[in-house]
DOBA-947651 format. One record per atom (N, C-alpha, C): residue in one letter; x, y, z negated. Coordinates in steps of 0.1 Angstrom, whole numbers, plus 2048, in hexadecimal, padded with zeros to 3 digits. Layout:
<pts>
AXYZ ...
</pts>
This chain:
<pts>
M185ACAE00 M193AC5E03 M196AB6E07 K19FAAFE10 K19DAA4E17 K1ABA9FE18 F1B1A96E17 F1BBA90E1C F1BCA88E26 T1C3A86E2F T1C4A80E3B T1CCA75E34 I1CBA67E3A I1D4A5AE3A I1DCA58E48 I1E6A5CE47 I1F1A59E53 I1F7A48E4F G1F2A3FE5F G1FBA32E58 G1EAA2BE4F S1DDA2BE4F S1D6A24E49 S1D8A18E49 K1DBA10E50 K1DAA07E56 K1DF9FDE4E G1EEA01E48 G1F69FEE3D G1F09F9E2F F1FF9F1E2D F1FB9ECE1B F1F59F9E19 I200A04E16 I1FFA0DE0B I1EFA16E16 G1EFA19E1F G1E2A22E22 G1D6A1FE26 S1D6A0FE23 S1CCA0CE20 S1C5A09E14 N1CEA08E0C N1C8A08DFE N1C3A16DF8 L1C9A1FDFB L1C6A2DDFC L1B9A30E01 V1B4A2CE0B V1A7A29E12 V1A3A25E07 D19EA15E03 D195A14DFA D195A1DDE6 Y1A2A21DE8 Y1A2A27DDB Y197A35DDA F19AA3BDEB F191A4FDEE F180A4DDED K17DA38DF6 K172A39DF6 K16BA32DEB K176A2FDDE K16CA29DD2 K16CA36DCE N176A43DC8 N173A4CDBF N16DA5ADCC E168A52DDB E15FA59DDD E16AA6CDE0 I172A6ADE0 I17DA74DE7 I17EA75DF3 E17FA81DFB E17BA80E0B E18BA7DE10 Y189A76E18 Y193A6FE21 Y193A72E32 S19EA6EE3D S199A6CE50 S1A6A65E4C E1A2A5FE51 E1B2A54E58 E1B0A55E67 I1BAA5AE6C I1C2A5BE78 I1CBA52E7F D1CFA4FE8B D1D4A4DE94 D1DEA58E99 I1EBA55E98 I1F6A5CE9B I1F7A5FEAA N1F0A58EB6 N1EDA59EC0 N1DBA5FEC6 D1D8A61EBF D1C9A6CEBB D1CAA79EBE K1CAA7DEC7 K1CEA8BECC K1C5A9BEC0 R1BDA93EBA R1B7A9AEB1 R1BFAA2E9E I1CBA93EA0 I1D9A9CE94 I1E0AA3E96 F1DAAAAEA3 F1E6AB9EA6 F1DCAC1EA8 S1CCABEEA6 S1BFACDEA8 S1BCACCE9C E1B4AC7E92 E1B3AC5E87 E1B9AC9E7D K1B1ACFE74 K1BAAD4E64 K1BAACAE5D L1C5ABEE56 L1C4AB0E51 L1C2AB2E44 G1C2ABEE3F G1C3ABDE2E G1D3ABDE27 H1CFAB1E21 H1DCAAEE17 H1E0AA0E1E V1EBA9EE25 V1EFA90E31 V1F7A8AE26 I1F4A7DE27 I1FDA72E1F I203A6CE2A Y20EA67E2C Y216A64E39 Y21FA53E33 A213A51E38 A215A41E30 A21DA34E3B I21AA3AE44 I227A33E53 I230A2EE4D G235A1FE52 G244A1AE4E G242A0DE4C M253A08E4F M2529FCE52 M2599F7E48 T25B9EAE41 T25E9E3E36 T2679D4E36 S2659CEE38 S26D9C0E36 S26F9BEE47 D2689C3E50 D26B9C5E59 D2779C7E68 F27A9D2E5B F2849DBE61 F28F9D4E6C R2999CBE64 R2A29C8E6E R29B9C3E7B N2939BDE7A N2909BAE86 N2879C5E8E N2879CDE8B N2829DAE93 N2829E6E93 T2969E8E97 T2979F5E8E T2959FEE98 F28F9FCEA4 F284A06EAC F27BA14EA6 N26FA0BEA0 N267A0DE94 N26CA12E88 T273A08E83 T279A13E76 T27CA1FE79 I283A22E82 I287A34E83 I27AA3AE8B K271A37E90 K26BA3DE96 K25FA3BE8D S25EA37E82 S24FA37E75 S253A3FE6C H262A41E6E H267A41E60 H26EA54E5F V26FA57E6E V278A5FE76 V273A69E7D C26FA64E87 C26AA6BE9B C259A6FE97 I251A64E90 I248A6DE8C I241A74E86 L248A6EE78 L248A7AE71 L249A8BE74 N257A8BE7D N25BA97E7D N257A9FE87 E24EA95E92 E243A9EE98 E23CAA4E93 L232A97E8A L225A9EE86 L22AAABE78 L235AB1E72 L238AB3E6B L238AC1E71 N23AAC2E7E N23FAD3E89 N22FACFE8D T223ACCE89 T21DACDE99 T20CAD0E90 V208AC5E87 V1FDAC6E82 V1FCAD0E78 K1F3ACEE70 K1E9ADBE66 K1E6ACEE5A F1EDAD7E51 F1E6ACDE42 F1EBADDE3C D1E2AD6E31 D1E6ADDE1F D1F0ADAE15 S1F4ACAE17 S202AC7E12 S205ABAE1C F210AB2E18 F216AA8E22 F21FA9EE1A L218A92E18 L221A89E0E L227A82E15 Y234A80E18 Y23CA76E1E Y242A6CE13 L23CA5EE16 L242A52E10 L24AA4DE0E S253A4FE0B S262A49E0A S267A3CE00 S270A3FDFF S272A27DFA S27EA2EDEB A27CA25DE4 A288A28DD5 A28DA1ADD8 R28EA13DE5 R299A09DEA R2A8A16DEB I2ABA1FDF0 I2ADA26DEE I2BDA24DE6 Y2B9A23DD7 Y2C1A29DCF Y2C5A1CDC8 Y2C7A0DDD1 Y2CDA01DD2 Y2DFA06DD0 G2E6A03DC9 G2F4A08DC7 G2F9A13DC2 Q2EAA1DDC2 Q2EDA27DB3 Q2EFA29DAD K2F4A33DA2 K2FAA34D91 K2EFA3ED8D N2E7A43D92 N2DFA4CD90 N2CEA47D98 T2C2A4AD96 T2B9A4BD98 T2AEA55D98 Q2B6A61D90 Q2B1A6ED90 Q2AAA71D9E E2A3A76DA1 E29FA7CDAE E2AAA82DB5 E2A9A8BDAD E2BBA9EDB2 E2C1A94DB8 N2C5A88DB0 N2D7A84DAF N2D9A7FDC4 S2E9A83DC6 S2E9A7ADD3 S2ECA6CDD4 I2E4A67DE8 I2E6A5CDE4 I2F0A57DEF N2FAA50DEC N305A46DF7 N303A3ADFE I302A3DE0B I2FFA32E11 I308A2EE1E N30FA20E1A N317A21E26 N312A1AE38 S310A24E40 S309A1EE4C S30DA11E52 I31CA11E4F I31EA06E57 I3159F7E56 D3159FCE47 D3079EFE46 D2FA9E8E49 P2F69E3E50 P2ED9E3E60 P2DF9EAE50 D2DD9DFE45 D2D69DCE3D D2D39E9E33 K2DA9F5E38 K2D7A03E32 K2CDA0AE3C L2CBA04E48 L2C4A0EE50 L2B5A14E4A Y2B3A0AE45 Y2A1A0EE40 Y2A7A16E36 N2B0A17E33 N2AEA20E25 N2B1A31E2B I2BDA2EE3D I2C5A38E3D I2B9A3FE40 S2ACA38E48 S2A2A3BE54 S29BA48E49 K29AA3EE38 K291A46E2B K296A53E27 I2A1A55E2C I2AAA60E2A I2A8A69E34 M2ABA65E3F M2A3A6EE48 M29BA72E49 G28EA6EE47 G283A71E45 G27BA78E36 E287A78E2F E280A84E23 E289A8EE22 S298A91E2F S29FA96E31 S297AA2E37 I28EA9CE41 I285AA2E4A I27BAAEE45 C278AA7E39 C26DAADE33 C271AB6E28 F281AB8E23 F284AC0E1E F287ACEE24 S290AC9E32 S292AD4E3F S288ADFE41 S27CAD5E3F S26EADCE43 S26BAEBE3C N274AE7E2E N274AFDE2F N267AFCE27 K25EAF3E24 K24BAF6E29 K249AEDE14 D245AF8E0E D241AF6DFD D239AE7DFA N233AEAE06 N22AAE2E03 N228AD6E09 V236ACFE0D V23BAC7E13 V245ABCE09 R23FAAFE02 R243AA8DF3 R247A96E03 V251A95DF3 V255A87DF8 V253A80DE9 V249A70DED V24EA69DE1 V258A5CDE6 R25BA53DDA R268A48DD9 R261A3FDD5 L25AA36DE1 L253A2FDD5 L259A24DD6 S25CA18DCA S25DA0FDC2 S256A00DD0 N2589F6DCB N2559E7DCC N2459EBDCE V23F9EADCF V2319EFDD0 V2279DFDD3 I2229DBDC9 I21B9CCDCB I20D9C9DC8 G2059C0DD2 G1F59C3DD5 G1F49BADD7 K1E69BADDF K1E39B3DE3 K1E69B2DF4 D1EF9ACDF6 D1F49B0E0A D1FA9A3E0A F1F0997E14 F1F398AE15 F1FA98BE21 S1FE996E2C S201994E32 S214994E31 S21299BE2A S22599EE22 S22F99BE26 N23599CE24 N242994E22 N24C995E1A N2479A1E0E N24E9A8E04 N25299DDFA F26099CDF1 F263993DEA F25C98ADE4 I252994DD9 I24A985DD4 I23D983DD8 F23A987DE3 F22E980DEA F233976DF2 S23F975DF6 S245969DFF S24C95EDF5 L24B963DE7 L24B959DDB L23F94EDD9 I23395BDDC I229953DD3 I227949DE2 K22894DDEF K221945DFB K22D939DF8 D23A939DF7 D24192EDF7 D23F924DEC A23E927DE3 A23A924DD5 A22991ADD9 I222921DE0 I212917DE4 I213911DEF K21A919DFB K21C90CE06 K226902E09 K232904DFD K23F8FBE00 K23F8F7DF5 N2368FFDEA N2378F7DDE N2478FADD9 E250901DDE E25F905DDE E261913DE1 I26791DDD7 I268924DDB I27B925DD7 N28492DDE4 N29292ADE8 N291938DE1 L29F93EDDD L29E94EDDB L2AD94CDE3 N2B3959DE9 N2BF958DEE N2CB967DE3 T2C2965DD8 T2C5963DCD T2C8964DC1 S2CF968DB4 S2CB961DA6 S2BC964DA2 L2B8960D94 L2AB95ED8F L2B196ED86 E2BE973D80 E2C097DD7E E2C098CD82 S2BE987D90 S2B7995D9A S2AF99DD95 E2AF9A9D95 E2A39B3D8C E2A09BDD98 K2939C4D99 K28F9CDD97 K2829D5D96 D27F9E1DA0 D2729E4D99 D2699E4DA6 Y25D9E3D9C Y2509E1DA1 Y2439E2D98 I23C9EBDA5 I2329F4DA6 I2249EDDA9 N21C9F3DA2 N2129EBDA9 N2069F4DAD I2009F8DB6 I1FA9F9DC4 I1F4A05DBD K1E89FFDB4 K1DBA05DAD K1E2A15DAC D1F1A12DA2 D1F6A1CD9D D1FCA26DAA V1FCA1CDB4 V205A2ADBC V1F8A33DC8 V1EDA2DDC3 V1E3A34DCC V1DCA39DC2 K1DEA39DB3 K1D8A40DAC K1E2A51DAF I1ECA4FDAC I1F5A5BDAB I1FEA67DB9 L1FBA5BDC2 L1FAA5FDCE L1F7A73DD3 P1E8A71DD0 P1E1A7CDD3 P1E3A86DC7 E1E5A82DBE E1EAA8BDB2 E1F7A96DB6 I1FEA8BDBD I20CA8FDBE I20AA9CDCE S200A97DD1 S202AA1DE6 S1FBAABDDB I1ECAA9DD6 I1ECAB8DD3 I1F0AC2DC4 N1F2AB9DBD N1FAAC2DAF N207AC1DB1 G211ABBDB6 G225AB7DB5 G220AC9DB3 K22CAC6DAB K233AD5DA7 K241AD1DAD E245AC7DB2 E253AC2DB5 E255ABFDC2 K261ABDDCA K261ABADDB K263AAADD7 L266AA8DD5 L26BA97DCF L269A90DC2 Y261A87DC2 Y25DA7CDBA Y263A68DB9 N263A64DAE N26AA59DB1 N25AA54DAB I258A45DB3 I246A43DA8 I249A34DAC A24DA2AD9F A253A24D97 A24AA21D8C S24DA0FD87 S24DA08D7A S256A14D6D G261A14D75 G26CA18D6D G271A0FD62 K2719FFD6D K2749F4D62 K27A9EDD67 N2839E3D69 N2829D9D72 N2819CFD6F I27B9C8D77 I2769B7D74 I2809B0D7A K2819A2D73 K28B999D73 K28398FD7D T28C98AD89 T285982D96 T28496ED88 E289970D7F E288963D74 E277968D75 K276970D71 K269970D6A K25B972D72 I260974D7E I257971D88 I250966D8A V25F95DD8D V25F953D91 V25694DD84 E25894CD78 E256943D71 E246947D72 I23F951D70 I231952D73 I22D948D7C I232947D88 I22E946D94 I22B938D92 N23592ED8E N238920D89 N22D922D80 N22C926D73 N222921D6A N219922D74 K213929D7B K20592ED7F K1FE91FD87 L20891AD8C L20B910D97 L20C900D90 G20C908D83 G2118F0D7C G21D8F1D7A N2238F9D7A N2358F8D78 N23D8E9D83 Q2338EED8F Q2378E2D9C Q23B8E2DA4 V2428F1DA6 V24C8FCDAC V2598F3DAE K2638F2DB8 K2728F6DB8 K2748FBDBA I27E902DAD I28790EDB1 I29790DDB8 N298915DC2 N2A2914DC3 N2AD920DC3 H2B5926DC1 H2BB933DBF H2CA931DBE T2D393DDC4 T2E0941DC5 T2E4947DB8 T2F3949DBB T2F594FDA9 T2FA95DDAE K2F4963DBF K2F3970DC0 K2E8979DB6 K2F0985DB1 K2E998CDA7 K2E2996DB4 I2DC99DDB3 I2D99A8DB5 I2CD9B1DAD I2D69BADA5 I2CD9C4D9E I2CA9D4DA5 F2C09D8DA2 F2BC9E2DAA F2BE9ECD95 P2BF9FBD9A P2C2A05D8E P2B4A05D8C C2B1A05D7A C2A9A0CD7A C2A0A18D80 I293A1BD81 I291A2BD8D I28BA30D80 S295A3DD80 S28CA48D78 S27EA49D7E I277A4DD75 I263A50D77 I262A5DD6E Q26CA64D66 Q269A6DD60 Q265A79D63 K266A7DD72 K261A8AD74 K250A86D7A I245A7AD7B I239A7AD7B I237A74D70 M23FA6DD61 M23AA69D59 M235A7BD4C D244A85D4E D23DA95D4C D236A99D53 E235A9BD61 E228AA6D66 E21CA9DD67 F21AA92D67 F20DA89D6A F20AA83D60 R214A7CD59 R20BA71D4A R20DA63D52 F214A65D59 F217A54D5E F21CA4CD57 E20CA41D57 E214A32D4D E211A2CD5D S21AA1ED60 S215A17D68 S212A0BD5F T209A00D68 T2039F2D63 T20E9EBD64 S20D9E0D5F S2159D3D66 S2129CCD71 V2219CCD76 V21C9C5D86 V21D9B2D81 L21F9B3D73 L2219A3D6F L219999D6B D20C9A4D66 D2049A3D5B D1F799DD6C M1F89A3D7B M1EF9A0D85 M1F5999D8C L20598FD89 L206984D92 L1FD980D90 P1FC975D87 P1F096CD88 P1E296BD8F N1DB979D91 N1D1976D9B N1D5977DA5 L1E297EDAC L1E8980DBE L1E8975DBF I1F0969DB4 I1EE958DBA I1E1954DBC N1DA955DB4 N1CA956DB2 N1C2959DC2 E1C5962DC1 E1C0967DD0 E1C7960DDD F1CF962DD6 F1DC95CDE6 F1D694DDEC N1D1947DDD N1D0939DDE N1C5935DE8 T1BB93EDE3 T1AC940DED T1AD942DF9 F1B6951DF7 F1B7952E0A F1BD948E13 I1C793EE09 I1CD92FE14 I1C6924E15 R1B7927E0C R1B2918E12 R1A391FE15 K1A1928E18 K19592BE24 K19B92FE30 K1A9933E34 K1B192EE41 K1AD921E47 
</pts>
């Protein structure tokens, strides 16, 4: 049994590599420009290529990675299973987050490009009519990723570097976050044993921005200035009933890991 990680240099891909090494699971990393990708049998493919916070400034590569490369590989490479990593971000503005429910998106809004590209990728997977092709919708994945511009790391960076946190939303805003360790553990299980075509991977519980800021500020000695607006953004709670029932999934606390992330980033900054 072998896994192939496509996108192994990214945050999730590199953490999958570490997980496979630690647990002595056979895997390979292969670049999409390597011609061997079209001749070798890849085993259980985990497609982790994607854009995140940079999608607004890089629309071409967003579409390319979420749609075009995916479409080519699904129709040409040899695999035992194929798992496409989509995003739970597509649930913003939706009333129901169960996987089978329809998603409504306004294409006029340029901020919806990311969601549309992910849904297009999902549609390509489902229209392949292959039972061994699956999709997961990932929540906001948190872990040691110092190059990231995701929300939590941007707060930590500003608090440490500027002694100030500036929010364009209110402290009452909230969304779901999940520990990278939970993600890399369940992805291989879904790849091999998943009975469904589509799964949400999330904690199933929203966290308020206020709580995150409080932990950061307390860790740094309550010296951080907090600026915020009154704009409240609340994501719907993400249903994780499928992975709970099928894999007995339980998420670990992202809030508990924040103090260590702050310490590690502080050490990283001092070494630069």
